[in-house]
ZAZA-656073 format. One record per atom (N, C-alpha, C): residue number from 0; residue in one letter; atom name; x, y, z. Coordinates in Angstrom, 2 decimals, always signed. Last residue first. Layout:
N
   nunu   kolvo   torvex         X         Y         Z
    NUM       A       CA         X         Y         Z
...
***
This chain:
176
   nunu   kolvo   torvex         X         Y         Z
    175       X        N    +18.83     +8.43     +1.31
    175       X       CA    +17.54     +9.08     +1.55
    175       X        C    +17.18     +9.04     +3.01
    174       X        N    +21.28     +7.99     -1.14
    174       X       CA    +21.01     +8.21     +0.29
    174       X        C    +19.69     +8.95     +0.46
    173       X        N    +22.30     +5.55     -3.29
    173       X       CA    +21.43     +6.71     -3.18
    173       X        C    +21.04     +6.84     -1.72
    172       X        N    +25.66     +4.38     -3.76
    172       X       CA    +24.34     +4.30     -3.12
    172       X        C    +23.61     +5.64     -3.19
    171       X        N    +28.17     +2.31     -4.81
    171       X       CA    +27.47     +3.56     -5.15
    171       X        C    +26.05     +3.41     -4.61
    170       X        N    +31.28     +0.92     -3.94
    170       X       CA    +29.82     +0.92     -3.77
    170       X        C    +29.29     +2.30     -4.12
    169       X        N    +34.02     -1.08     -4.81
    169       X       CA    +33.40     +0.23     -4.92
    169       X        C    +31.89     +0.09     -4.78
    168       X        N    +36.39     -2.94     -3.01
    168       X       CA    +35.11     -2.95     -3.72
    168       X        C    +34.51     -1.55     -3.67
    167       X        N    +39.72     -4.26     -3.02
    167       X       CA    +38.76     -3.19     -2.68
    167       X        C    +37.54     -3.21     -3.61
    166       X        N    +40.43     -7.54     -2.16
    166       X       CA    +40.34     -6.64     -3.31
    166       X        C    +39.33     -5.55     -2.96
    165       X        N    +40.22     -9.34     -0.17
    165       X       CA    +41.10     -8.21     +0.07
    165       X        C    +41.19     -7.27     -1.13
    164       X        N    +38.58    -11.40     -1.14
    164       X       CA    +38.07    -10.49     -0.12
    164       X        C    +38.93     -9.28     +0.15
    163       X        N    +39.74    -13.28     -2.86
    163       X       CA    +39.08    -12.11     -3.44
    163       X        C    +38.65    -11.07     -2.41
    162       X        N    +41.12    -15.07     -1.08
    162       X       CA    +41.69    -14.69     -2.38
    162       X        C    +41.08    -13.39     -2.89
    161       X        N    +39.39    -15.36     +1.10
    161       X       CA    +40.73    -14.82     +1.31
    161       X        C    +41.32    -14.33     -0.01
    160       X        N    +37.12    -16.40     -0.20
    160       X       CA    +37.02    -15.21     +0.65
    160       X        C    +38.36    -14.56     +0.89
    159       X        N    +38.03    -18.72     -1.41
    159       X       CA    +37.68    -17.59     -2.26
    159       X        C    +37.54    -16.30     -1.46
    158       X        N    +38.31    -20.63     +0.62
    158       X       CA    +39.50    -19.93     +0.13
    158       X        C    +39.16    -18.71     -0.72
    157       X        N    +36.82    -21.79     +3.11
    157       X       CA    +36.33    -20.97     +2.00
    157       X        C    +37.47    -20.08     +1.50
    156       X        N    +37.68    -25.11     +4.08
    156       X       CA    +37.91    -23.67     +4.21
    156       X        C    +37.46    -22.95     +2.95
    155       X        N    +35.28    -27.52     +3.03
    155       X       CA    +36.36    -27.12     +3.93
    155       X        C    +36.46    -25.61     +4.00
    154       X        N    +34.73    -29.05     -0.13
    154       X       CA    +34.28    -28.76     +1.23
    154       X        C    +35.48    -28.43     +2.10
    153       X        N    +35.44    -29.88     -2.63
    153       X       CA    +35.81    -28.53     -2.26
    153       X        C    +35.32    -28.14     -0.87
    152       X        N    +34.36    -32.41     -3.08
    152       X       CA    +35.79    -32.31     -2.78
    152       X        C    +36.24    -30.91     -2.36
    151       X        N    +31.04    -32.45     -1.47
    151       X       CA    +32.02    -32.51     -2.56
    151       X        C    +33.46    -32.35     -2.12
    150       X        N    +29.04    -32.11     +0.45
    150       X       CA    +29.59    -33.45     +0.22
    150       X        C    +30.74    -33.51     -0.78
    149       X        N    +29.56    -29.18     +2.61
    149       X       CA    +28.87    -29.99     +1.61
    149       X        C    +29.59    -31.28     +1.35
    148       X        N    +30.43    -25.96     +3.30
    148       X       CA    +29.93    -27.18     +3.92
    148       X        C    +29.13    -27.96     +2.88
    147       X        N    +33.05    -23.88     +3.52
    147       X       CA    +32.12    -24.44     +2.53
    147       X        C    +31.70    -25.79     +3.08
    146       X        N    +33.70    -21.38     +6.04
    146       X       CA    +33.74    -22.74     +5.52
    146       X        C    +32.71    -22.96     +4.42
    145       X        N    +35.61    -18.37     +6.50
    145       X       CA    +34.67    -19.38     +6.95
    145       X        C    +34.83    -20.70     +6.23
    144       X        N    +35.79    -15.06     +6.13
    144       X       CA    +36.63    -16.16     +6.60
    144       X        C    +35.70    -17.22     +7.18
    143       X        N    +35.58    -12.52     +3.75
    143       X       CA    +34.85    -13.52     +4.54
    143       X        C    +35.75    -14.71     +4.86
    142       X        N    +36.93     -9.40     +3.73
    142       X       CA    +37.32    -10.80     +3.48
    142       X        C    +36.52    -11.79     +4.34
    141       X        N    +36.32     -6.57     +2.49
    141       X       CA    +35.52     -7.43     +3.38
    141       X        C    +35.87     -8.88     +3.10
    140       X        N    +37.10     -3.18     +1.97
    140       X       CA    +37.50     -4.58     +1.85
    140       X        C    +36.70     -5.36     +2.88
    139       X        N    +35.72     -0.34     +0.14
    139       X       CA    +36.01     -1.15     +1.33
    139       X        C    +36.56     -2.51     +0.96
    138       X        N    +34.52     +2.74     -0.62
    138       X       CA    +35.53     +1.78     -1.05
    138       X        C    +35.89     +0.98     +0.20
    137       X        N    +31.59     +4.52     -1.62
    137       X       CA    +32.45     +3.93     -0.60
    137       X        C    +33.39     +2.92     -1.26
    136       X        N    +29.49     +7.31     -2.11
    136       X       CA    +30.47     +6.38     -2.68
    136       X        C    +31.27     +5.79     -1.53
    135       X        N    +26.23     +8.57     -2.36
    135       X       CA    +27.29     +8.10     -1.47
    135       X        C    +28.18     +7.13     -2.24
    134       X        N    +24.00    +11.25     -2.81
    134       X       CA    +24.81    +10.19     -3.42
    134       X        C    +25.95     +9.86     -2.48
    133       X        N    +22.17    +13.67     -2.57
    133       X       CA    +21.97    +12.32     -2.01
    133       X        C    +22.69    +11.18     -2.76
    132       X        N    +24.67    +16.28     -2.22
    132       X       CA    +23.40    +15.80     -2.78
    132       X        C    +23.30    +14.32     -2.42
    131       X        N    +27.08    +16.35     -1.04
    131       X       CA    +26.10    +17.30     -0.54
    131       X        C    +24.73    +17.07     -1.16
    130       X        N    +28.17    +12.86     -0.70
    130       X       CA    +28.12    +14.16     -1.36
    130       X        C    +27.09    +15.07     -0.69
    129       X        N    +30.04    +10.96     +1.35
    129       X       CA    +28.66    +11.32     +1.08
    129       X        C    +28.66    +12.73     +0.51
    128       X        N    +32.35     +8.44     +1.17
    128       X       CA    +32.15     +9.87     +0.95
    128       X        C    +30.70    +10.09     +0.59
    127       X        N    +34.10     +6.02     +3.16
    127       X       CA    +32.96     +6.46     +2.36
    127       X        C    +32.93     +7.97     +2.27
    126       X        N    +36.20     +3.27     +3.57
    126       X       CA    +36.14     +4.73     +3.53
    126       X        C    +34.94     +5.11     +2.66
    125       X        N    +36.52     +0.26     +5.65
    125       X       CA    +36.33     +1.07     +4.46
    125       X        C    +36.31     +2.57     +4.68
    124       X        N    +36.31     -3.08     +6.47
    124       X       CA    +37.06     -1.85     +6.74
    124       X        C    +36.94     -0.99     +5.49
    123       X        N    +34.74     -5.90     +8.00
    123       X       CA    +34.79     -4.90     +6.94
    123       X        C    +35.61     -3.70     +7.41
    122       X        N    +34.51     -9.47     +8.46
    122       X       CA    +34.88     -8.14     +8.94
    122       X        C    +35.00     -7.18     +7.76
    121       X        N    +32.62    -11.96     +8.46
    121       X       CA    +32.96    -11.03     +7.37
    121       X        C    +33.30     -9.65     +7.93
    120       X        N    +32.52    -15.46     +8.92
    120       X       CA    +32.55    -14.13     +9.52
    120       X        C    +33.06    -13.19     +8.44
    119       X        N    +30.43    -17.78     +7.09
    119       X       CA    +31.69    -17.10     +7.37
    119       X        C    +31.47    -15.86     +8.22
    118       X        N    +29.27    -20.43     +5.19
    118       X       CA    +29.09    -19.71     +6.45
    118       X        C    +30.44    -19.08     +6.80
    117       X        N    +27.60    -21.98     +2.50
    117       X       CA    +28.71    -21.13     +2.92
    117       X        C    +28.35    -20.44     +4.23
    116       X        N    +26.97    -25.16     +1.24
    116       X       CA    +26.45    -24.09     +2.08
    116       X        C    +27.66    -23.30     +2.56
    115       X        N    +27.12    -26.52     -2.06
    115       X       CA    +27.74    -26.20     -0.77
    115       X        C    +26.95    -25.11     -0.07
    114       X        N    +26.85    -29.16     -4.42
    114       X       CA    +26.26    -27.97     -3.80
    114       X        C    +26.88    -27.79     -2.42
    113       X        N    +28.44    -30.41     -7.38
    113       X       CA    +28.23    -30.41     -5.93
    113       X        C    +27.63    -29.09     -5.49
    112       X        N    +28.37    -32.75    -10.14
    112       X       CA    +28.40    -31.39     -9.62
    112       X        C    +28.09    -31.46     -8.12
    111       X        N    +30.30    -35.61    -11.20
    111       X       CA    +29.16    -35.00    -10.51
    111       X        C    +29.43    -33.55    -10.12
    110       X        N    +31.36    -36.40    -14.43
    110       X       CA    +31.76    -36.04    -13.08
    110       X        C    +30.61    -35.27    -12.43
    109       X        N    +30.79    -39.19    -16.65
    109       X       CA    +30.50    -37.82    -16.20
    109       X        C    +30.90    -37.62    -14.74
    108       X        N    +33.48    -41.05    -18.11
    108       X       CA    +32.32    -41.03    -17.19
    108       X        C    +32.06    -39.59    -16.74
    107       X        N    +35.80    -40.89    -19.62
    107       X       CA    +34.56    -41.20    -20.31
    107       X        C    +33.32    -41.19    -19.44
    106       X        N    +37.71    -40.01    -17.79
    106       X       CA    +37.79    -41.38    -18.31
    106       X        C    +36.47    -41.81    -18.94
    105       X        N    +35.51    -37.65    -16.90
    105       X       CA    +36.80    -38.21    -16.51
    105       X        C    +36.80    -39.67    -16.92
    104       X        N    +33.91    -34.68    -17.82
    104       X       CA    +34.03    -36.13    -18.01
    104       X        C    +35.43    -36.56    -17.62
    103       X        N    +34.20    -32.04    -17.28
    103       X       CA    +32.91    -32.66    -16.97
    103       X        C    +32.91    -34.17    -17.18
    102       X        N    +36.48    -30.18    -15.90
    102       X       CA    +36.48    -31.35    -16.77
    102       X        C    +35.22    -32.15    -16.44
    101       X        N    +35.55    -28.36    -13.97
    101       X       CA    +36.01    -27.90    -15.29
    101       X        C    +35.97    -29.04    -16.31
    100       X        N    +32.57    -29.24    -12.11
    100       X       CA    +34.00    -29.39    -12.43
    100       X        C    +34.33    -28.88    -13.83
     99       X        N    +30.47    -26.98    -10.67
     99       X       CA    +30.52    -27.95    -11.77
     99       X        C    +31.99    -28.07    -12.14
     98       X        N    +28.88    -26.04     -7.70
     98       X       CA    +30.11    -26.16     -8.48
     98       X        C    +29.97    -27.26     -9.51
     97       X        N    +26.93    -23.69     -6.11
     97       X       CA    +26.87    -24.89     -6.93
     97       X        C    +28.15    -24.92     -7.75
     96       X        N    +26.33    -22.34     -2.89
     96       X       CA    +27.14    -22.35     -4.11
     96       X        C    +27.00    -23.71     -4.79
     95       X        N    +24.89    -20.02     -0.61
     95       X       CA    +24.90    -21.34     -1.23
     95       X        C    +25.69    -21.24     -2.54
     94       X        N    +25.53    -18.24     +2.51
     94       X       CA    +25.23    -18.39     +1.09
     94       X        C    +25.18    -19.83     +0.66
     93       X        N    +26.29    -15.66     +4.81
     93       X       CA    +25.69    -16.97     +4.57
     93       X        C    +25.38    -17.06     +3.08
     92       X        N    +28.42    -13.78     +6.88
     92       X       CA    +28.00    -14.10     +5.52
     92       X        C    +27.43    -15.51     +5.50
     91       X        N    +28.71    -11.08     +9.19
     91       X       CA    +28.51    -12.51     +8.92
     91       X        C    +28.02    -12.68     +7.50
     90       X        N    +30.89     -8.72    +10.89
     90       X       CA    +29.77     -9.13    +10.05
     90       X        C    +29.72    -10.64     +9.90
     89       X        N    +32.22     -5.74    +12.49
     89       X       CA    +32.08     -7.19    +12.32
     89       X        C    +30.88     -7.52    +11.43
     88       X        N    +33.84     -2.81    +11.02
     88       X       CA    +32.90     -3.54    +11.85
     88       X        C    +32.86     -5.02    +11.58
     87       X        N    +34.59     +0.60    +10.19
     87       X       CA    +34.98     -0.81    +10.30
     87       X        C    +33.94     -1.50    +11.17
     86       X        N    +35.27     +3.67     +8.42
     86       X       CA    +34.43     +2.77     +9.21
     86       X        C    +35.00     +1.36     +9.20
     85       X        N    +35.70     +7.09     +7.86
     85       X       CA    +36.36     +5.79     +7.94
     85       X        C    +35.49     +4.91     +8.82
     84       X        N    +34.11     +9.52     +5.89
     84       X       CA    +34.03     +8.68     +7.09
     84       X        C    +34.83     +7.39     +6.89
     83       X        N    +33.27    +12.81     +4.76
     83       X       CA    +34.12    +11.63     +4.69
     83       X        C    +33.95    +10.83     +5.97
     82       X        N    +30.76    +14.76     +3.23
     82       X       CA    +31.27    +14.16     +4.46
     82       X        C    +32.09    +12.91     +4.16
     81       X        N    +30.35    +18.00     +1.54
     81       X       CA    +30.27    +16.55     +1.67
     81       X        C    +30.89    +16.07     +2.97
     80       X        N    +32.78    +20.60     +1.14
     80       X       CA    +31.42    +20.09     +0.99
     80       X        C    +31.43    +18.58     +1.07
     79       X        N    +35.47    +20.86     +1.62
     79       X       CA    +34.56    +21.85     +2.20
     79       X        C    +33.10    +21.38     +2.14
     78       X        N    +37.32    +17.90     +2.56
     78       X       CA    +36.71    +18.77     +1.57
     78       X        C    +35.74    +19.73     +2.27
     77       X        N    +38.31    +16.61     +4.78
     77       X       CA    +39.18    +16.75     +3.62
     77       X        C    +38.63    +17.69     +2.57
     76       X        N    +37.96    +16.05     +7.72
     76       X       CA    +37.41    +17.18     +6.97
     76       X        C    +38.31    +17.48     +5.78
     75       X        N    +37.29    +12.67     +8.79
     75       X       CA    +38.21    +13.76     +8.42
     75       X        C    +37.51    +14.83     +7.59
     74       X        N    +36.04    +10.95    +11.04
     74       X       CA    +35.38    +11.75    +10.01
     74       X        C    +36.28    +12.92     +9.64
     73       X        N    +36.31     +7.69    +12.38
     73       X       CA    +36.96     +8.95    +12.04
     73       X        C    +36.18     +9.64    +10.93
     72       X        N    +34.75     +5.49    +12.89
     72       X       CA    +35.75     +5.83    +13.89
     72       X        C    +36.51     +7.12    +13.57
     71       X        N    +31.67     +4.10    +12.71
     71       X       CA    +32.47     +5.18    +12.12
     71       X        C    +33.46     +5.62    +13.19
     70       X        N    +31.01     +0.72    +12.55
     70       X       CA    +31.26     +1.82    +13.46
     70       X        C    +32.12     +2.85    +12.74
     69       X        N    +28.59     -1.62    +11.31
     69       X       CA    +29.77     -0.78    +11.14
     69       X        C    +29.80     +0.38    +12.13
     68       X        N    +27.77     -4.79    +10.92
     68       X       CA    +27.41     -3.68    +11.80
     68       X        C    +28.65     -2.80    +11.90
     67       X        N    +26.70     -6.61     +8.03
     67       X       CA    +27.77     -6.04     +8.86
     67       X        C    +27.20     -4.92     +9.72
     66       X        N    +25.76     -9.42     +6.28
     66       X       CA    +25.28     -8.39     +7.18
     66       X        C    +26.46     -7.92     +8.02
     65       X        N    +25.26    -10.87     +3.15
     65       X       CA    +26.22    -10.45     +4.15
     65       X        C    +25.62     -9.33     +4.97
     64       X        N    +24.36    -13.63     +1.23
     64       X       CA    +23.93    -12.41     +1.89
     64       X        C    +24.92    -12.13     +3.02
     63       X        N    +24.85    -15.10     -2.00
     63       X       CA    +25.19    -14.93     -0.60
     63       X        C    +24.53    -13.67     -0.07
     62       X        N    +24.66    -17.64     -4.55
     62       X       CA    +24.37    -16.33     -4.01
     62       X        C    +24.73    -16.31     -2.54
     61       X        N    +26.11    -19.20     -7.50
     61       X       CA    +25.40    -19.19     -6.23
     61       X        C    +25.06    -17.78     -5.80
     60       X        N    +28.51    -21.13     -9.29
     60       X       CA    +27.36    -20.23     -9.29
     60       X        C    +26.68    -20.31     -7.93
     59       X        N    +31.24    -22.22    -11.06
     59       X       CA    +30.81    -21.81     -9.72
     59       X        C    +29.66    -20.82     -9.86
     58       X        N    +31.63    -22.85    -13.82
     58       X       CA    +31.86    -23.87    -12.81
     58       X        C    +31.45    -23.49    -11.39
     57       X        N    +31.36    -20.96    -15.79
     57       X       CA    +30.43    -22.09    -15.81
     57       X        C    +30.55    -23.00    -14.60
     56       X        N    +32.25    -18.01    -13.95
     56       X       CA    +32.08    -18.73    -15.21
     56       X        C    +31.08    -19.85    -15.09
     55       X        N    +31.70    -17.59    -11.07
     55       X       CA    +33.01    -17.72    -11.69
     55       X        C    +32.85    -18.56    -12.95
     54       X        N    +29.68    -15.99     -8.93
     54       X       CA    +29.69    -16.49    -10.29
     54       X        C    +31.12    -16.44    -10.84
     53       X        N    +27.44    -15.20     -6.59
     53       X       CA    +28.75    -15.84     -6.70
     53       X        C    +28.80    -16.46     -8.07
     52       X        N    +25.70    -12.17     -5.83
     52       X       CA    +25.83    -13.43     -6.55
     52       X        C    +27.27    -13.91     -6.47
     51       X        N    +24.26    -10.68     -2.83
     51       X       CA    +25.06    -10.76     -4.03
     51       X        C    +25.11    -12.13     -4.65
     50       X        N    +23.16     -8.32     -0.68
     50       X       CA    +22.73     -9.56     -1.31
     50       X        C    +23.44     -9.65     -2.65
     49       X        N    +23.89     -6.76     +2.39
     49       X       CA    +24.23     -6.92     +0.98
     49       X        C    +23.77     -8.29     +0.49
     48       X        N    +23.35     -4.39     +4.81
     48       X       CA    +22.91     -5.71     +4.34
     48       X        C    +23.16     -5.75     +2.83
     47       X        N    +24.60     -2.66     +7.57
     47       X       CA    +24.64     -2.82     +6.12
     47       X        C    +24.27     -4.24     +5.75
     46       X        N    +24.03     -0.26    +10.04
     46       X       CA    +23.87     -1.66     +9.65
     46       X        C    +23.86     -1.72     +8.13
     45       X        N    +26.13     +2.11    +11.71
     45       X       CA    +25.11     +1.75    +10.72
     45       X        C    +25.17     +0.26    +10.42
     44       X        N    +27.05     +4.80    +13.84
     44       X       CA    +26.93     +3.37    +13.61
     44       X        C    +25.88     +3.12    +12.55
     43       X        N    +26.98     +7.40    +14.87
     43       X       CA    +28.24     +6.89    +14.32
     43       X        C    +28.22     +5.39    +14.08
     42       X        N    +24.29     +7.78    +15.61
     42       X       CA    +25.00     +8.83    +14.88
     42       X        C    +26.27     +8.29    +14.20
     41       X        N    +22.67     +4.63    +14.89
     41       X       CA    +23.05     +5.72    +15.80
     41       X        C    +23.86     +6.71    +14.98
     40       X        N    +21.85     +3.35    +12.56
     40       X       CA    +21.23     +3.00    +13.84
     40       X        C    +21.48     +4.05    +14.90
     39       X        N    +21.19     +3.66     +9.21
     39       X       CA    +21.89     +4.28    +10.32
     39       X        C    +21.14     +3.96    +11.61
     38       X        N    +21.45     +1.22     +6.87
     38       X       CA    +20.49     +1.82     +7.79
     38       X        C    +21.26     +2.36     +8.97
     37       X        N    +21.94     +0.30     +3.48
     37       X       CA    +22.49     +0.78     +4.75
     37       X        C    +21.38     +1.43     +5.56
     36       X        N    +22.17     -2.22     +1.07
     36       X       CA    +21.27     -1.36     +1.83
     36       X        C    +21.95     -0.99     +3.14
     35       X        N    +22.95     -3.41     -2.19
     35       X       CA    +23.40     -2.98     -0.88
     35       X        C    +22.39     -2.04     -0.24
     34       X        N    +23.54     -6.11     -4.33
     34       X       CA    +22.62     -5.05     -3.96
     34       X        C    +22.94     -4.70     -2.52
     33       X        N    +26.57     -6.94     -6.00
     33       X       CA    +25.71     -7.03     -4.84
     33       X        C    +24.74     -5.86     -4.80
     32       X        N    +28.81     -8.85     -8.00
     32       X       CA    +27.82     -7.80     -7.89
     32       X        C    +26.92     -8.02     -6.69
     31       X        N    +32.09     -9.57     -6.70
     31       X       CA    +30.86     -9.97     -7.38
     31       X        C    +29.88     -8.82     -7.23
     30       X        N    +34.33     -7.98     -6.31
     30       X       CA    +34.47     -9.43     -6.32
     30       X        C    +33.26    -10.05     -7.01
     29       X        N    +32.61     -5.40     -7.52
     29       X       CA    +33.99     -5.78     -7.28
     29       X        C    +34.12     -7.27     -7.44
     28       X        N    +30.18     -3.20     -6.50
     28       X       CA    +30.75     -3.88     -7.66
     28       X        C    +32.22     -4.15     -7.40
     27       X        N    +27.13     -2.68     -4.96
     27       X       CA    +28.56     -2.86     -4.73
     27       X        C    +29.09     -3.65     -5.91
     26       X        N    +24.42     -0.33     -5.14
     26       X       CA    +25.12     -1.53     -5.59
     26       X        C    +26.57     -1.49     -5.15
     25       X        N    +21.82     +0.87     -2.96
     25       X       CA    +22.62     +0.94     -4.18
     25       X        C    +23.24     -0.39     -4.53
     24       X        N    +20.60     +3.04     -0.45
     24       X       CA    +20.41     +1.83     -1.24
     24       X        C    +21.20     +1.97     -2.53
     23       X        N    +20.43     +4.25     +2.88
     23       X       CA    +21.04     +4.33     +1.55
     23       X        C    +20.82     +2.99     +0.86
     22       X        N    +19.07     +6.41     +5.42
     22       X       CA    +19.21     +5.11     +4.77
     22       X        C    +19.88     +5.33     +3.42
     21       X        N    +18.73     +8.10     +8.55
     21       X       CA    +19.22     +8.04     +7.17
     21       X        C    +19.40     +6.60     +6.68
     20       X        N    +15.70     +8.05    +10.40
     20       X       CA    +17.09     +7.64    +10.31
     20       X        C    +17.53     +7.59     +8.85
     19       X        N    +13.00     +8.52    +10.40
     19       X       CA    +13.88     +9.70    +10.37
     19       X        C    +15.35     +9.32    +10.23
     18       X        N    +11.79     +6.08    +10.73
     18       X       CA    +11.71     +6.71     +9.41
     18       X        C    +12.64     +7.89     +9.28
     17       X        N    +12.25     +5.69    +13.46
     17       X       CA    +12.87     +4.80    +12.49
     17       X        C    +12.87     +5.41    +11.09
     16       X        N    +10.63     +7.72    +14.53
     16       X       CA    +12.08     +7.73    +14.78
     16       X        C    +12.81     +6.85    +13.78
     15       X        N     +8.10     +6.85    +13.69
     15       X       CA     +8.62     +8.14    +13.21
     15       X        C    +10.13     +8.23    +13.41
     14       X        N     +7.95     +4.44    +15.14
     14       X       CA     +7.89     +4.43    +13.67
     14       X        C     +8.44     +5.72    +13.08
     13       X        N     +7.99     +5.43    +17.76
     13       X       CA     +9.06     +4.54    +17.29
     13       X        C     +9.11     +4.50    +15.77
     12       X        N     +5.57     +6.92    +17.73
     12       X       CA     +6.85     +7.59    +18.00
     12       X        C     +8.01     +6.74    +17.51
     11       X        N     +3.71     +4.84    +17.25
     11       X       CA     +3.82     +5.96    +16.30
     11       X        C     +5.16     +6.68    +16.48
     10       X        N     +4.10     +3.28    +19.56
     10       X       CA     +4.37     +2.72    +18.23
     10       X        C     +4.54     +3.82    +17.18
      9       X        N     +3.25     +5.12    +21.55
      9       X       CA     +4.62     +4.60    +21.54
      9       X        C     +5.01     +4.03    +20.19
      8       X        N     +0.56     +5.37    +20.87
      8       X       CA     +1.43     +6.55    +20.78
      8       X        C     +2.89     +6.11    +20.73
      7       X        N     -0.22     +2.70    +21.46
      7       X       CA     -0.36     +3.24    +20.12
      7       X        C     +0.53     +4.46    +19.90
      6       X        N     +0.29     +2.60    +24.24
      6       X       CA     +0.99     +1.69    +23.32
      6       X        C     +0.93     +2.19    +21.89
      5       X        N     -1.52     +4.57    +25.13
      5       X       CA     -0.08     +4.74    +25.38
      5       X        C     +0.73     +3.84    +24.43
      4       X        N     -3.91     +3.33    +24.33
      4       X       CA     -3.55     +4.64    +23.77
      4       X        C     -2.05     +4.89    +23.96
      3       X        N     -3.83     +1.02    +25.93
      3       X       CA     -3.88     +0.90    +24.48
      3       X        C     -3.47     +2.22    +23.81
      2       X        N     -3.90     +2.10    +28.48
      2       X       CA     -2.72     +1.36    +28.05
      2       X        C     -2.67     +1.23    +26.53
      1       X        N     -6.49     +3.17    +28.50
      1       X       CA     -5.33     +4.06    +28.65
      1       X        C     -4.06     +3.37    +28.14
      0       X        N     -8.04     +0.90    +28.36
      0       X       CA     -8.08     +1.82    +27.24
      0       X        C     -6.86     +2.75    +27.28
***
């Protein structure tokens, strides 16, 4: 009985500690739209999970999820109110993509569409500003470097990560 009470108290303390950690939820808009969630793990570290779509018109559609573990390495005091933070960290991206060729017919015969599995490392580097009210803005780059795995002609290196990954992305999150 004593062990059960100690275990129950331990679970309550862990749950309270997890609930006390700052979190943020919002959107990232840039290369593609993403839903974004941040969870502070330590004072200068946070986990970020993003779920987004891959859409380049009629010929590329899919979705991806990216998880990064970020380290705050500098907090400059540029303004009297709010908090600035430079961060960077490693991450991973997994997703699926469906491609339909631009030319759907070749010599009168239909051209097949292909499905791919995406796997990549996704390093991130960014700057965020947390207002004195519960709003957070961030600007970052996250070039996924990996592979498209599948039976089609586009299998191989995931070039879209290099082409679009170095374009800065703006994120707006509600912090709670």
